[in-house]
N, C-alpha and C positions, 0 to 999 in steps of 0.2 A: 579420130582425135585420140591422143594418148590417154585421156582421162576416162574413157569409157570403161564400164565395169565388166568383169567377167564372172560367170557363175552367179553366186549369191552375194558377191561383194558389192558394197554400196558404190554408186557412181560418183565421179568427180564432176562438179557442176560449175566451178570457177568462182572467183571472188565477187563478181557482179551479182551473183545469186544471193549473196549475204547482205547486200546494200539496203534493200527495201526494209528489212526488219531490224538491222543493226547499223543504222545510219551513223550514229555517233562513233561506234567502234570502227566503221569503215573509213570515216574521215580521219580518225586517229591513225589507223594503219597506213593510209596514204602518205602521212607525214613522217613515217618511220624509215629507217635505213633498209628494212626488208623490202618495202614496196619500190624503193628507188635503186635497188641493187643493180638493175639493168634496165635502162630506159631508151626509147628512141630519141635521137638527137633533137635537142632544142638549144638554140644559141645561148639562152640565159641560164641553162643548167651547167654550163662548162665553167669550172673554176681554175683549171690549169693555166699556166702562163703560155699563151699563144701570141704574145706581142713580139714577133720576130725572135723568139727564143731559140737557143741552140743547145745541143747536148754533145759533149765530147767523150770519147772513149778513154781508156787508161793511158793511152799514148798521147792524148791531147788533140786527136783528130776529130773534127766535127762529123758526127755520124747521124744527126737528126736535126731537123728544123721544124719549129712549130709556128704557124702563122694563121691569120684570119683576115677576112674582108668584112664588109658590113653585114653579111648574112650567114657566113659559113666559116668553120674552122678546118684547118688542114694539117696533116702530118706528112713530112717529107723525109726520105731516107735514101742513101745511095745503095746500089747493089755492090757486089764484090768487084765489079769492074769500074766502079766510080761513077756510074750513070745514076743521076738522081730521079726519084719517082715520087709523085704526089698522090696522097690518098685523102679522101674526104671523110670527116667524122660522121658516122651514121648512128652511133650508139654511145652512151655514157654508162660506165660501170662504177658504181659507188657514188656517194653524194655527201659524205661527211669528212673523213680524215684523208682518205686517198681517193684518187679518181683515175681510172684507166679508160681507154677509148678504143672503139672498134670500127671497122669499115666493112661494108657489104659489097662483095664482088658481083659482077654481072651474072655469074652462075648461081648466085644465092648464098654462097658461103660467107660467113662472118668471121673476120680475122682480127685478133686482138693485137694492138700495137705493143711493142716491147718496152715502152716507157710508161711509168706511172707517176702522177704528180702528187707529192706529199704536201698537204695544206699546212701542216704545222711547221715543217722545215722550209717551206716555200722553195722547193726544188724538185727537179725531175730525177727519177730513180729507175735504173734498168732492173725491173722486178723479176724478169725471167732469170737473169744472171744471179739475182739475190737468192732465189728459191731453188734453182737447179744445181745439180752437181757440176764440178769443173768440166770444162770442154763441152758444155751444152751448146748445140748449134743455135738454138733459138735465143740463147743468152747473148749472142753477138748481134747487135742491132742491125748490121748490114745484111744479115741473113733473112731479115723480115721479107725482103722482096721475093724470096723463094715461094712465099705463100703456101708453105707446107702444112701438113696435117697437124703438126705440133703447135701451131698458133691459131687453129680454128676455135671459135668461141664455144660452140655447143659441146664438143668432145672434151675440151680441156677445162672450161670454166662453168659450163652449163649445169652440171650436177648440183652446184651450190648457189648458183646465181639465177636460176630459172625454176619454174614449178612444173611438176609432172613431165619430166623429160624422158623420152623414149624413142624407139625407132619409129620413123614416119611410116605410115601405112599408105604407100603410093602404088600406082599401077603404071608400069610394072614396078615391082618392089625394088627398092634401092637400099640394101642392107646398111651401108655406111652413112646414110643420111638420117639425121635426128630431127625431132620436132618437140617443142614444148607447148604446154597449154597456155602459159603466161610467162612474160619476162618478170624478173623479180621473184620474191618469196610471197606466195599468196596465202590466204587463210588456211587452205587445206593442207599445206605443207606442215603445219603445226597441229591443227585440229582434226585432221583426217578428212576423208571424202565426205561431202555433205549431202549427197543425193537423198539418202533416207530421211535425214533431218528436214531438208527443204520440203520433200513430199509430205511428211507428217504434219508440218506446220501449215502448208497450203491447203490441205484437204480437211483440216480440223473444222468441226462445226462451231458456230459462235457460242461462247460461254464454256467450251470444253478445252481443257489444257491437255494436249496430246503428249505422248512420250517424246523425249528429246531426240532419241535415236541417234546419238552422237557416238562415234567410235572412241573419242577421248573427251572426258570431262576432267580438266586439270585439277579440280578440287578433290577428285576421287581416285587419283592414281598415285602410285608410290614414287619415291625419289629416283629410283633406277629408271623407270619408264619415262619420267619427266626429263631426265638427263639424256636418255637415248633419243628422244624426239629432237632435242636441240643438237645432239651430236651428229644427226644426219648431215649437217653442214659444218658445225663448229669443231668437230673432231679433226677435220682437215687432213690428218695423216691416214685416214681410212682408205682402203682400196674398195671402191664401190663394186658391188656385184649386180649383174643383171637379174631382173625378175623373170618369171616364166614367159612373159610376153614381151620381153625386151625393155622392161622398165629400168630406168637408172635411179631416180630419186623418189620413187613412190612404188606402191605394190597393188596389184590386182589380187586382193586377198580378203576373205571374209573375217579373218582373225585379226590382222594388224596391218597398218599401212606403212610401218617403219621397221627397220632392222636394227638389231643390237650389233653394231659393228665393233670389231676389235681394232684397237689402235696399233698400227704397224709402221715401222720406219720405211720411208721411200728408198 
């Protein structure tokens, strides 16, 4: 699992480990955008327009259709030869102002659809085209059917939409395959690995208040560190660097679990 500790670094234990002692905070977190940043599909969580909606390119040609039946939502797009393909929604990404959708292929890859629904404007937007430079291949909706590496979820969206993302430890190893500890942004993405803290609390004798053993106590850190923790994702223009064990958005380090990234233009 990507969250295992190396050396003397504290272990990652997952958000469920926080629930028993911090029930109120856990429920509050579940209702935030962080927890719902990426979720397995549920019919009631979809707020995009799938009522036989269509999306046209700049030439006015329909290049996407969004539909649903009683139990499932679907995204349809033609390939470059004009043959239409249908994909099932398996994940929702975002839950407040914008929402994007992803499908899981039989080989396990998760691919992100090229359209995003804007709740405020009540319309579909080609978001790859919006954020990519001109002539971007994935910016053209009809290229989605290529199911190329530039639309895979974990490699392109995972660093900021999942927790403890790293190279999967598989046998035999597959270097290009990634795995995350949890979808969405869990407690440890902001508070640091909780292994030492959980162990300290669980082994404490009745009536004794043990050391917190937290990597980060927000009331005791300076503004630069505070911002650096948020900037792991909210900087957005940072180029993420791999940790020594293939970590993308966390670190196996006894010193710090986050990195002070420098903002760079793409």
